[in-house]
DRENRO-177759 format. One record per residue: residue number from 1; residue in one letter; x, y, z negated of N, C-alpha, C, O in turn. Coordinates in steps of 0.1 Angstrom, whole numbers. Layout:
N
+-----+-----+-------+--------+-------+--------+---------+-------+-------+--------+-------+-------+--------+-------+
!   n ! res ! neast ! nnorth !   nup ! caeast ! canorth !  caup ! ceast ! cnorth !   cup ! oeast ! onorth !   oup !
+-----+-----+-------+--------+-------+--------+---------+-------+-------+--------+-------+-------+--------+-------+
! NUM !   a !     X !      Y !     Z !      X !       Y !     Z !     X !      Y !     Z !     X !      Y !     Z !
...
+-----+-----+-------+--------+-------+--------+---------+-------+-------+--------+-------+-------+--------+-------+
END
This chain:
194
+-----+-----+-------+--------+-------+--------+---------+-------+-------+--------+-------+-------+--------+-------+
!   n ! res ! neast ! nnorth !   nup ! caeast ! canorth !  caup ! ceast ! cnorth !   cup ! oeast ! onorth !   oup !
+-----+-----+-------+--------+-------+--------+---------+-------+-------+--------+-------+-------+--------+-------+
!   1 !   x !   860 !    709 !  -733 !    849 !     704 !  -740 !   852 !    702 !  -754 !   863 !    697 !  -757 !
!   2 !   x !   843 !    705 !  -763 !    845 !     704 !  -778 !   844 !    689 !  -781 !   835 !    682 !  -777 !
!   3 !   x !   854 !    684 !  -789 !    854 !     670 !  -793 !   856 !    670 !  -808 !   866 !    674 !  -813 !
!   4 !   x !   845 !    666 !  -815 !    845 !     667 !  -830 !   857 !    658 !  -836 !   862 !    662 !  -846 !
!   5 !   x !   860 !    648 !  -829 !    871 !     639 !  -835 !   884 !    645 !  -834 !   893 !    642 !  -842 !
!   6 !   x !   887 !    655 !  -825 !    900 !     661 !  -823 !   901 !    674 !  -830 !   912 !    679 !  -832 !
!   7 !   x !   889 !    681 !  -833 !    890 !     694 !  -840 !   894 !    692 !  -854 !   890 !    682 !  -861 !
!   8 !   x !   901 !    702 !  -859 !    906 !     702 !  -873 !   897 !    712 !  -881 !   896 !    724 !  -876 !
!   9 !   x !   891 !    708 !  -891 !    882 !     717 !  -899 !   890 !    729 !  -905 !   902 !    727 !  -908 !
!  10 !   x !   883 !    740 !  -905 !    889 !     752 !  -911 !   895 !    751 !  -925 !   906 !    756 !  -928 !
!  11 !   x !   888 !    743 !  -933 !    893 !     741 !  -947 !   907 !    734 !  -947 !   915 !    737 !  -955 !
!  12 !   x !   908 !    725 !  -937 !    921 !     717 !  -937 !   932 !    726 !  -932 !   943 !    726 !  -938 !
!  13 !   x !   930 !    735 !  -922 !    940 !     744 !  -917 !   943 !    754 !  -928 !   955 !    758 !  -930 !
!  14 !   x !   933 !    760 !  -935 !    936 !     769 !  -945 !   944 !    763 !  -957 !   954 !    769 !  -961 !
!  15 !   x !   941 !    751 !  -961 !    948 !     744 !  -971 !   962 !    742 !  -967 !   972 !    744 !  -975 !
!  16 !   x !   964 !    737 !  -955 !    978 !     735 !  -950 !   986 !    747 !  -949 !   998 !    747 !  -952 !
!  17 !   x !   980 !    758 !  -945 !    987 !     771 !  -945 !   991 !    776 !  -958 !  1003 !    780 !  -960 !
!  18 !   x !   983 !    775 !  -968 !    986 !     779 !  -982 !   997 !    770 !  -987 !  1006 !    775 !  -994 !
!  19 !   x !   996 !    757 !  -985 !   1006 !     748 !  -990 !  1019 !    750 !  -984 !  1030 !    749 !  -991 !
!  20 !   x !  1020 !    753 !  -971 !   1032 !     756 !  -964 !  1039 !    768 !  -970 !  1051 !    768 !  -972 !
!  21 !   x !  1031 !    779 !  -972 !   1037 !     791 !  -978 !  1042 !    788 !  -992 !  1053 !    793 !  -995 !
!  22 !   x !  1034 !    781 ! -1000 !   1039 !     778 ! -1014 !  1052 !    770 ! -1013 !  1061 !    772 ! -1021 !
!  23 !   x !  1052 !    760 ! -1004 !   1064 !     751 ! -1003 !  1076 !    759 ! -1000 !  1087 !    756 ! -1004 !
!  24 !   x !  1075 !    770 !  -992 !   1086 !     779 !  -989 !  1088 !    790 !  -998 !  1097 !    799 !  -996 !
!  25 !   x !  1081 !    790 ! -1010 !   1083 !     800 ! -1020 !  1076 !    813 ! -1018 !  1080 !    823 ! -1024 !
!  26 !   x !  1066 !    814 ! -1009 !   1059 !     826 ! -1007 !  1046 !    826 ! -1014 !  1037 !    817 ! -1011 !
!  27 !   x !  1044 !    835 ! -1023 !   1031 !     835 ! -1031 !  1022 !    846 ! -1025 !  1027 !    856 ! -1019 !
!  28 !   x !  1009 !    845 ! -1028 !   1000 !     855 ! -1024 !  1003 !    868 ! -1031 !  1003 !    879 ! -1025 !
!  29 !   x !  1007 !    867 ! -1043 !   1010 !     879 ! -1051 !  1023 !    887 ! -1046 !  1023 !    899 ! -1045 !
!  30 !   x !  1033 !    879 ! -1041 !   1045 !     886 ! -1035 !  1041 !    894 ! -1023 !  1046 !    904 ! -1020 !
!  31 !   x !  1032 !    888 ! -1015 !   1028 !     895 ! -1003 !  1019 !    907 ! -1007 !  1020 !    918 ! -1001 !
!  32 !   x !  1010 !    905 ! -1016 !   1002 !     916 ! -1021 !  1009 !    928 ! -1027 !  1005 !    939 ! -1026 !
!  33 !   x !  1021 !    925 ! -1033 !   1029 !     936 ! -1038 !  1034 !    945 ! -1027 !  1034 !    957 ! -1029 !
!  34 !   x !  1037 !    939 ! -1015 !   1041 !     947 ! -1004 !  1029 !    956 !  -999 !  1030 !    968 !  -996 !
!  35 !   x !  1017 !    949 !  -998 !   1005 !     956 !  -994 !  1002 !    968 ! -1004 !   999 !    979 !  -999 !
!  36 !   x !  1003 !    965 ! -1017 !   1001 !     976 ! -1027 !  1010 !    987 ! -1025 !  1006 !    999 ! -1025 !
!  37 !   x !  1023 !    984 ! -1023 !   1033 !     995 ! -1021 !  1030 !   1003 ! -1008 !  1032 !   1015 ! -1009 !
!  38 !   x !  1025 !    997 !  -998 !   1022 !    1004 !  -986 !  1009 !   1013 !  -987 !  1009 !   1024 !  -982 !
!  39 !   x !   999 !   1008 !  -994 !    986 !    1014 !  -994 !   983 !   1022 ! -1006 !   974 !   1031 ! -1005 !
!  40 !   x !   989 !   1020 ! -1017 !    986 !    1027 ! -1030 !   986 !   1042 ! -1029 !   978 !   1049 ! -1034 !
!  41 !   x !   996 !   1048 ! -1022 !    997 !    1062 ! -1021 !   984 !   1068 ! -1014 !   982 !   1080 ! -1016 !
!  42 !   x !   977 !   1061 ! -1006 !    966 !    1066 !  -998 !   953 !   1062 ! -1003 !   942 !   1066 !  -997 !
!  43 !   x !   952 !   1054 ! -1014 !    940 !    1049 ! -1018 !   938 !   1050 ! -1033 !   943 !   1042 ! -1041 !
!  44 !   x !   930 !   1060 ! -1037 !    927 !    1062 ! -1051 !   920 !   1050 ! -1057 !   910 !   1045 ! -1051 !
!  45 !   x !   925 !   1045 ! -1068 !    919 !    1034 ! -1075 !   922 !   1020 ! -1069 !   917 !   1010 ! -1074 !
!  46 !   x !   931 !   1019 ! -1060 !    935 !    1007 ! -1054 !   943 !    999 ! -1065 !   952 !   1004 ! -1071 !
!  47 !   x !   939 !    986 ! -1066 !    946 !     978 ! -1076 !   952 !    966 ! -1069 !   948 !    963 ! -1058 !
!  48 !   x !   961 !    959 ! -1076 !    967 !     947 ! -1070 !   957 !    937 ! -1066 !   958 !    930 ! -1056 !
!  49 !   x !   946 !    936 ! -1074 !    936 !     926 ! -1072 !   929 !    929 ! -1058 !   925 !    919 ! -1051 !
!  50 !   x !   928 !    941 ! -1054 !    922 !     944 ! -1041 !   932 !    939 ! -1030 !   927 !    934 ! -1020 !
!  51 !   x !   945 !    941 ! -1032 !    955 !     937 ! -1022 !   955 !    922 ! -1021 !   957 !    916 ! -1011 !
!  52 !   x !   954 !    915 ! -1033 !    954 !     900 ! -1033 !   942 !    895 ! -1025 !   943 !    886 ! -1016 !
!  53 !   x !   931 !    901 ! -1027 !    919 !     898 ! -1019 !   920 !    900 ! -1004 !   916 !    892 !  -996 !
!  54 !   x !   927 !    911 ! -1001 !    930 !     913 !  -987 !   939 !    903 !  -981 !   937 !    899 !  -969 !
!  55 !   x !   950 !    900 !  -988 !    959 !     889 !  -983 !   952 !    876 !  -981 !   953 !    869 !  -971 !
!  56 !   x !   943 !    872 !  -991 !    936 !     860 !  -990 !   926 !    860 !  -978 !   925 !    850 !  -971 !
!  57 !   x !   921 !    872 !  -975 !    912 !     873 !  -963 !   919 !    871 !  -950 !   915 !    864 !  -941 !
!  58 !   x !   931 !    877 !  -949 !    939 !     876 !  -938 !   943 !    861 !  -935 !   944 !    856 !  -924 !
!  59 !   x !   946 !    854 !  -946 !    950 !     840 !  -945 !   939 !    831 !  -941 !   941 !    819 !  -939 !
!  60 !   x !   927 !    836 !  -940 !    916 !     828 !  -935 !   915 !    829 !  -919 !   906 !    822 !  -913 !
!  61 !   x !   922 !    837 !  -913 !    922 !     839 !  -899 !   930 !    829 !  -892 !   942 !    826 !  -895 !
!  62 !   x !   924 !    822 !  -882 !    931 !     811 !  -875 !   944 !    816 !  -868 !   954 !    809 !  -868 !
!  63 !   x !   943 !    828 !  -862 !    955 !     833 !  -855 !   967 !    833 !  -864 !   978 !    828 !  -861 !
!  64 !   x !   965 !    838 !  -876 !    976 !     838 !  -886 !   980 !    824 !  -891 !   991 !    821 !  -892 !
!  65 !   x !   970 !    816 !  -894 !    972 !     803 !  -898 !   981 !    795 !  -888 !   991 !    789 !  -892 !
!  66 !   x !   977 !    796 !  -876 !    985 !     789 !  -865 !   999 !    794 !  -864 !  1008 !    786 !  -864 !
!  67 !   x !  1001 !    807 !  -865 !   1014 !     813 !  -864 !  1023 !    808 !  -876 !  1034 !    804 !  -874 !
!  68 !   x !  1017 !    808 !  -888 !   1024 !     804 !  -900 !  1028 !    790 !  -899 !  1039 !    786 !  -902 !
!  69 !   x !  1019 !    781 !  -895 !   1022 !     767 !  -894 !  1033 !    764 !  -884 !  1042 !    756 !  -887 !
!  70 !   x !  1032 !    770 !  -873 !   1042 !     768 !  -862 !  1056 !    773 !  -867 !  1066 !    766 !  -866 !
!  71 !   x !  1056 !    786 !  -872 !   1069 !     792 !  -876 !  1075 !    784 !  -888 !  1088 !    782 !  -887 !
!  72 !   x !  1068 !    780 !  -898 !   1074 !     773 !  -909 !  1079 !    759 !  -904 !  1089 !    754 !  -908 !
!  73 !   x !  1071 !    753 !  -895 !   1076 !     740 !  -890 !  1089 !    741 !  -883 !  1098 !    733 !  -884 !
!  74 !   x !  1090 !    752 !  -875 !   1103 !     754 !  -868 !  1115 !    757 !  -878 !  1126 !    751 !  -876 !
!  75 !   x !  1112 !    765 !  -888 !   1122 !     767 !  -898 !  1127 !    754 !  -905 !  1138 !    751 !  -907 !
!  76 !   x !  1117 !    746 !  -908 !   1120 !     733 !  -915 !  1127 !    723 !  -906 !  1136 !    716 !  -911 !
!  77 !   x !  1123 !    723 !  -893 !   1130 !     714 !  -884 !  1145 !    719 !  -882 !  1154 !    710 !  -881 !
!  78 !   x !  1147 !    732 !  -882 !   1160 !     737 !  -881 !  1169 !    733 !  -893 !  1180 !    730 !  -892 !
!  79 !   x !  1162 !    734 !  -905 !   1170 !     730 !  -917 !  1174 !    715 !  -917 !  1184 !    712 !  -922 !
!  80 !   x !  1166 !    707 !  -910 !   1169 !     693 !  -909 !  1178 !    690 !  -897 !  1182 !    678 !  -895 !
!  81 !   x !  1182 !    700 !  -889 !   1190 !     698 !  -878 !  1183 !    691 !  -866 !  1190 !    684 !  -858 !
!  82 !   x !  1170 !    692 !  -865 !   1162 !     685 !  -856 !  1158 !    692 !  -843 !  1151 !    687 !  -835 !
!  83 !   x !  1163 !    705 !  -842 !   1161 !     712 !  -829 !  1172 !    708 !  -819 !  1183 !    706 !  -824 !
!  84 !   x !  1169 !    709 !  -807 !   1179 !     706 !  -797 !  1188 !    718 !  -795 !  1184 !    729 !  -798 !
!  85 !   x !  1200 !    716 !  -790 !   1210 !     726 !  -788 !  1206 !    733 !  -774 !  1201 !    726 !  -765 !
!  86 !   x !  1208 !    746 !  -773 !   1213 !     755 !  -783 !  1203 !    761 !  -792 !  1207 !    770 !  -801 !
!  87 !   x !  1190 !    757 !  -791 !   1180 !     763 !  -800 !  1183 !    761 !  -815 !  1181 !    770 !  -823 !
!  88 !   x !  1189 !    750 !  -818 !   1192 !     747 !  -832 !  1202 !    758 !  -837 !  1199 !    763 !  -848 !
!  89 !   x !  1212 !    761 !  -830 !   1222 !     771 !  -834 !  1216 !    785 !  -835 !  1219 !    793 !  -843 !
!  90 !   x !  1207 !    788 !  -825 !   1201 !     801 !  -824 !  1192 !    803 !  -836 !  1192 !    814 !  -842 !
!  91 !   x !  1183 !    794 !  -839 !   1174 !     795 !  -850 !  1182 !    795 !  -864 !  1179 !    803 !  -873 !
!  92 !   x !  1191 !    786 !  -865 !   1199 !     785 !  -877 !  1206 !    798 !  -881 !  1207 !    801 !  -892 !
!  93 !   x !  1211 !    804 !  -871 !   1219 !     817 !  -873 !  1210 !    829 !  -872 !  1215 !    840 !  -875 !
!  94 !   x !  1197 !    827 !  -869 !   1188 !     839 !  -867 !  1194 !    849 !  -858 !  1195 !    861 !  -861 !
!  95 !   x !  1199 !    844 !  -847 !   1206 !     853 !  -837 !  1198 !    866 !  -834 !  1186 !    866 !  -832 !
!  96 !   x !  1205 !    877 !  -834 !   1199 !     890 !  -832 !  1191 !    892 !  -819 !  1181 !    899 !  -820 !
!  97 !   x !  1195 !    885 !  -808 !   1187 !     887 !  -796 !  1176 !    877 !  -795 !  1168 !    877 !  -785 !
!  98 !   x !  1174 !    868 !  -804 !   1163 !     859 !  -804 !  1151 !    866 !  -810 !  1150 !    870 !  -821 !
!  99 !   x !  1141 !    868 !  -801 !   1129 !     876 !  -805 !  1117 !    867 !  -806 !  1106 !    873 !  -808 !
! 100 !   x !  1118 !    854 !  -804 !   1106 !     846 !  -805 !  1099 !    846 !  -819 !  1087 !    846 !  -819 !
! 101 !   x !  1107 !    847 !  -829 !   1102 !     848 !  -843 !  1093 !    861 !  -844 !  1082 !    860 !  -849 !
! 102 !   x !  1098 !    872 !  -839 !   1090 !     884 !  -840 !  1078 !    883 !  -830 !  1067 !    889 !  -834 !
! 103 !   x !  1079 !    877 !  -819 !   1068 !     876 !  -809 !  1057 !    868 !  -815 !  1045 !    872 !  -813 !
! 104 !   x !  1060 !    857 !  -822 !   1049 !     849 !  -828 !  1042 !    857 !  -839 !  1030 !    857 !  -839 !
! 105 !   x !  1050 !    863 !  -847 !   1044 !     871 !  -858 !  1036 !    883 !  -853 !  1025 !    886 !  -858 !
! 106 !   x !  1041 !    890 !  -843 !   1034 !     901 !  -837 !  1021 !    897 !  -830 !  1012 !    904 !  -830 !
! 107 !   x !  1021 !    886 !  -824 !   1009 !     881 !  -817 !   998 !    879 !  -827 !   986 !    883 !  -824 !
! 108 !   x !  1001 !    875 !  -839 !    991 !     874 !  -850 !   986 !    887 !  -855 !   975 !    889 !  -859 !
! 109 !   x !   995 !    897 !  -855 !    992 !     910 !  -860 !   981 !    917 !  -851 !   974 !    926 !  -856 !
! 110 !   x !   981 !    915 !  -838 !    972 !     921 !  -829 !   958 !    920 !  -833 !   949 !    928 !  -829 !
! 111 !   x !   954 !    910 !  -841 !    941 !     908 !  -845 !   936 !    920 !  -853 !   924 !    922 !  -854 !
! 112 !   x !   945 !    927 !  -860 !    941 !     938 !  -869 !   944 !    952 !  -863 !   943 !    962 !  -871 !
! 113 !   x !   946 !    953 !  -851 !    947 !     966 !  -844 !   961 !    973 !  -845 !   970 !    968 !  -850 !
! 114 !   x !   961 !    985 !  -840 !    973 !     993 !  -838 !   980 !    996 !  -851 !   992 !    997 !  -852 !
! 115 !   x !   972 !    999 !  -862 !    978 !    1002 !  -875 !   986 !    990 !  -880 !   996 !    992 !  -886 !
! 116 !   x !   981 !    978 !  -878 !    988 !     966 !  -882 !  1001 !    964 !  -874 !  1011 !    960 !  -879 !
! 117 !   x !  1000 !    968 !  -861 !   1012 !     967 !  -852 !  1023 !    976 !  -857 !  1035 !    972 !  -859 !
! 118 !   x !  1020 !    989 !  -860 !   1030 !     998 !  -864 !  1035 !    995 !  -878 !  1047 !    997 !  -881 !
! 119 !   x !  1026 !    990 !  -887 !   1030 !     985 !  -900 !  1040 !    974 !  -899 !  1050 !    973 !  -907 !
! 120 !   x !  1037 !    964 !  -890 !   1046 !     953 !  -888 !  1060 !    958 !  -884 !  1070 !    953 !  -889 !
! 121 !   x !  1060 !    967 !  -875 !   1073 !     973 !  -871 !  1081 !    979 !  -882 !  1093 !    977 !  -883 !
! 122 !   x !  1073 !    986 !  -891 !   1080 !     992 !  -903 !  1085 !    982 !  -912 !  1097 !    983 !  -916 !
! 123 !   x !  1078 !    971 !  -914 !   1082 !     960 !  -923 !  1093 !    952 !  -917 !  1103 !    948 !  -924 !
! 124 !   x !  1093 !    950 !  -904 !   1104 !     943 !  -898 !  1117 !    951 !  -898 !  1127 !    945 !  -900 !
! 125 !   x !  1116 !    964 !  -898 !   1128 !     972 !  -899 !  1133 !    973 !  -913 !  1145 !    973 !  -915 !
! 126 !   x !  1124 !    976 !  -922 !   1128 !     979 !  -936 !  1129 !    967 !  -945 !  1135 !    968 !  -956 !
! 127 !   x !  1123 !    956 !  -942 !   1124 !     944 !  -950 !  1122 !    945 !  -965 !  1132 !    944 !  -972 !
! 128 !   x !  1111 !    949 !  -969 !   1108 !     951 !  -983 !  1104 !    939 !  -990 !  1099 !    929 !  -984 !
! 129 !   x !  1105 !    938 ! -1003 !   1100 !     927 ! -1012 !  1106 !    914 ! -1008 !  1117 !    912 ! -1005 !
! 130 !   x !  1097 !    904 ! -1007 !   1100 !     891 ! -1004 !  1105 !    889 !  -990 !  1113 !    880 !  -987 !
! 131 !   x !  1102 !    898 !  -981 !   1107 !     898 !  -967 !  1122 !    900 !  -968 !  1129 !    893 !  -960 !
! 132 !   x !  1127 !    909 !  -976 !   1141 !     911 !  -977 !  1148 !    898 !  -982 !  1158 !    894 !  -977 !
! 133 !   x !  1142 !    892 !  -993 !   1148 !     880 !  -998 !  1149 !    869 !  -988 !  1159 !    862 !  -987 !
! 134 !   x !  1138 !    867 !  -980 !   1138 !     857 !  -969 !  1148 !    860 !  -958 !  1155 !    851 !  -953 !
! 135 !   x !  1149 !    873 !  -954 !   1158 !     877 !  -944 !  1172 !    876 !  -947 !  1181 !    872 !  -939 !
! 136 !   x !  1175 !    879 !  -960 !   1190 !     878 !  -964 !  1194 !    865 !  -969 !  1205 !    863 !  -973 !
! 137 !   x !  1185 !    855 !  -969 !   1187 !     842 !  -973 !  1192 !    841 !  -987 !  1201 !    834 !  -991 !
! 138 !   x !  1186 !    850 !  -996 !   1190 !     850 ! -1010 !  1188 !    837 ! -1016 !  1196 !    833 ! -1025 !
! 139 !   x !  1178 !    830 ! -1012 !   1176 !     816 ! -1016 !  1182 !    807 ! -1006 !  1190 !    811 !  -997 !
! 140 !   x !  1179 !    794 ! -1007 !   1184 !     785 !  -997 !  1174 !    783 !  -986 !  1163 !    787 !  -987 !
! 141 !   x !  1179 !    778 !  -975 !   1170 !     775 !  -964 !  1171 !    784 !  -952 !  1177 !    795 !  -953 !
! 142 !   x !  1164 !    780 !  -942 !   1164 !     788 !  -929 !  1150 !    795 !  -929 !  1140 !    788 !  -930 !
! 143 !   x !  1149 !    808 !  -927 !   1137 !     815 !  -928 !  1136 !    824 !  -915 !  1130 !    835 !  -916 !
! 144 !   x !  1141 !    820 !  -904 !   1141 !     828 !  -892 !  1127 !    832 !  -888 !  1125 !    844 !  -884 !
! 145 !   x !  1118 !    824 !  -889 !   1104 !     827 !  -886 !  1096 !    832 !  -898 !  1088 !    842 !  -896 !
! 146 !   x !  1099 !    827 !  -910 !   1091 !     830 !  -921 !  1091 !    845 !  -925 !  1081 !    851 !  -929 !
! 147 !   x !  1103 !    851 !  -925 !   1104 !     865 !  -929 !  1095 !    874 !  -920 !  1088 !    883 !  -925 !
! 148 !   x !  1094 !    871 !  -907 !   1085 !     879 !  -898 !  1071 !    875 !  -900 !  1062 !    884 !  -899 !
! 149 !   x !  1068 !    863 !  -903 !   1054 !     859 !  -906 !  1049 !    866 !  -919 !  1037 !    870 !  -919 !
! 150 !   x !  1057 !    867 !  -929 !   1053 !     874 !  -941 !  1050 !    889 !  -938 !  1041 !    894 !  -943 !
! 151 !   x !  1059 !    894 !  -930 !   1056 !     908 !  -926 !  1043 !    909 !  -918 !  1036 !    919 !  -920 !
! 152 !   x !  1040 !    899 !  -910 !   1027 !     899 !  -903 !  1016 !    899 !  -912 !  1006 !    906 !  -911 !
! 153 !   x !  1016 !    890 !  -922 !   1005 !     888 !  -932 !  1003 !    902 !  -939 !   992 !    906 !  -941 !
! 154 !   x !  1014 !    907 !  -944 !   1014 !     920 !  -952 !  1008 !    931 !  -943 !  1000 !    939 !  -948 !
! 155 !   x !  1013 !    932 !  -931 !   1008 !     943 !  -922 !   993 !    941 !  -919 !   986 !    951 !  -919 !
! 156 !   x !   988 !    929 !  -917 !    974 !     927 !  -915 !   966 !    930 !  -927 !   955 !    937 !  -926 !
! 157 !   x !   971 !    926 !  -939 !    963 !     929 !  -951 !   963 !    944 !  -954 !   953 !    949 !  -959 !
! 158 !   x !   974 !    951 !  -951 !    974 !     965 !  -953 !   965 !    972 !  -944 !   958 !    982 !  -947 !
! 159 !   x !   964 !    967 !  -931 !    955 !     972 !  -922 !   940 !    971 !  -926 !   932 !    980 !  -924 !
! 160 !   x !   937 !    959 !  -932 !    924 !     957 !  -937 !   920 !    967 !  -948 !   909 !    972 !  -948 !
! 161 !   x !   930 !    970 !  -956 !    928 !     980 !  -967 !   925 !    993 !  -961 !   916 !   1000 !  -965 !
! 162 !   x !   933 !    997 !  -951 !    932 !    1010 !  -944 !   918 !   1011 !  -938 !   911 !   1021 !  -938 !
! 163 !   x !   913 !   1000 !  -931 !    900 !    1001 !  -925 !   889 !   1001 !  -935 !   879 !   1008 !  -933 !
! 164 !   x !   891 !    994 !  -946 !    881 !     995 !  -957 !   881 !   1008 !  -963 !   870 !   1013 !  -968 !
! 165 !   x !   892 !   1015 !  -964 !    893 !    1029 !  -969 !   883 !   1038 !  -961 !   876 !   1046 !  -967 !
! 166 !   x !   884 !   1037 !  -948 !    875 !    1045 !  -940 !   861 !   1042 !  -943 !   853 !   1052 !  -944 !
! 167 !   x !   857 !   1029 !  -944 !    843 !    1026 !  -948 !   839 !   1032 !  -961 !   828 !   1038 !  -962 !
! 168 !   x !   848 !   1032 !  -971 !    845 !    1037 !  -984 !   844 !   1053 !  -983 !   835 !   1058 !  -989 !
! 169 !   x !   853 !   1059 !  -975 !    852 !    1074 !  -974 !   839 !   1078 !  -968 !   832 !   1088 !  -972 !
! 170 !   x !   834 !   1071 !  -958 !    821 !    1074 !  -952 !   810 !   1072 !  -961 !   799 !   1078 !  -959 !
! 171 !   x !   811 !   1063 !  -971 !    801 !    1061 !  -981 !   803 !   1070 !  -993 !   795 !   1069 ! -1003 !
! 172 !   x !   813 !   1079 !  -993 !    816 !    1088 ! -1004 !   822 !   1080 ! -1016 !   820 !   1084 ! -1028 !
! 173 !   x !   829 !   1069 ! -1013 !    835 !    1061 ! -1024 !   850 !   1060 ! -1022 !   856 !   1063 ! -1012 !
! 174 !   x !   856 !   1054 ! -1033 !    870 !    1050 ! -1032 !   871 !   1036 ! -1037 !   861 !   1029 ! -1041 !
! 175 !   x !   883 !   1031 ! -1038 !    885 !    1017 ! -1044 !   882 !   1017 ! -1058 !   880 !   1006 ! -1064 !
! 176 !   x !   881 !   1028 ! -1065 !    877 !    1028 ! -1079 !   862 !   1024 ! -1080 !   858 !   1019 ! -1091 !
! 177 !   x !   855 !   1025 ! -1069 !    840 !    1022 ! -1069 !   837 !   1008 ! -1066 !   825 !   1004 ! -1066 !
! 178 !   x !   847 !   1000 ! -1062 !    844 !     986 ! -1058 !   852 !    976 ! -1065 !   863 !    979 ! -1070 !
! 179 !   x !   847 !    964 ! -1067 !    854 !     954 ! -1073 !   863 !    947 ! -1062 !   860 !    948 ! -1050 !
! 180 !   x !   873 !    940 ! -1066 !    882 !     933 ! -1056 !   875 !    924 ! -1046 !   878 !    923 ! -1035 !
! 181 !   x !   864 !    917 ! -1051 !    857 !     909 ! -1042 !   849 !    916 ! -1031 !   844 !    910 ! -1022 !
! 182 !   x !   848 !    929 ! -1033 !    841 !     938 ! -1023 !   851 !    944 ! -1013 !   847 !    952 ! -1005 !
! 183 !   x !   864 !    940 ! -1014 !    874 !     945 ! -1005 !   871 !    939 !  -991 !   874 !    946 !  -981 !
! 184 !   x !   865 !    928 !  -990 !    862 !     921 !  -977 !   847 !    922 !  -975 !   840 !    911 !  -978 !
! 185 !   x !   841 !    933 !  -971 !    826 !     933 !  -970 !   820 !    923 !  -960 !   809 !    919 !  -961 !
! 186 !   x !   829 !    919 !  -950 !    824 !     910 !  -940 !   820 !    897 !  -946 !   812 !    889 !  -940 !
! 187 !   x !   825 !    893 !  -958 !    822 !     880 !  -964 !   808 !    881 !  -971 !   803 !    871 !  -975 !
! 188 !   x !   802 !    893 !  -972 !    789 !     894 !  -978 !   778 !    893 !  -968 !   766 !    895 !  -972 !
! 189 !   x !   781 !    892 !  -956 !    771 !     890 !  -945 !   764 !    877 !  -947 !   770 !    867 !  -949 !
! 190 !   x !   751 !    877 !  -946 !    743 !     865 !  -947 !   748 !    855 !  -937 !   749 !    857 !  -925 !
! 191 !   x !   751 !    843 !  -943 !    756 !     832 !  -934 !   771 !    831 !  -933 !   776 !    821 !  -928 !
! 192 !   x !   778 !    842 !  -937 !    793 !     842 !  -936 !   799 !    832 !  -945 !   794 !    830 !  -957 !
! 193 !   x !   809 !    825 !  -941 !    815 !     815 !  -949 !   830 !    819 !  -951 !   836 !    823 !  -941 !
! 194 !   x !   835 !    817 !  -963 !    849 !     820 !  -965 !   857 !    808 !  -970 !   869 !    808 !  -972 !
+-----+-----+-------+--------+-------+--------+---------+-------+-------+--------+-------+-------+--------+-------+
END
């Protein structure tokens, strides 16, 4: 049964998700750069602004928000040494056979269909952009979950661009014909809230 006192408003979850990513050094622009690299060869007129808009749209989805919040929390608890053994050592070392990080990220990707799933696999294997930085621990901290979550966000945003491309093709248009705020046509539906 729905209980208003226990439910968390969407704005609170969205703000917490953005704050958690920023706290961990992940910017919308860094994720959008990956999306642009993936989609630019296939989309005439695609600009970074379109990719940023797509990343922002993806970050409004509860499935992704929840995955991000859980994964970042686990990374931070591991940094503080607060996980029980042997989980602490497994997460801290990002053990090769530990697949829970990919499982959480992949679960969020399913929201955007098979193209997002295959793109996630590509990003998980090739580790481009900020994903590489997080995976190789170029900075400080434990990012066992975060590198996969960033791949998930980028895969979903790239999938959104690919689906929008089809809509544009059917209308005889390209990304040259739309502004970045038109990247997410679903937000233009009467009554839709973003």
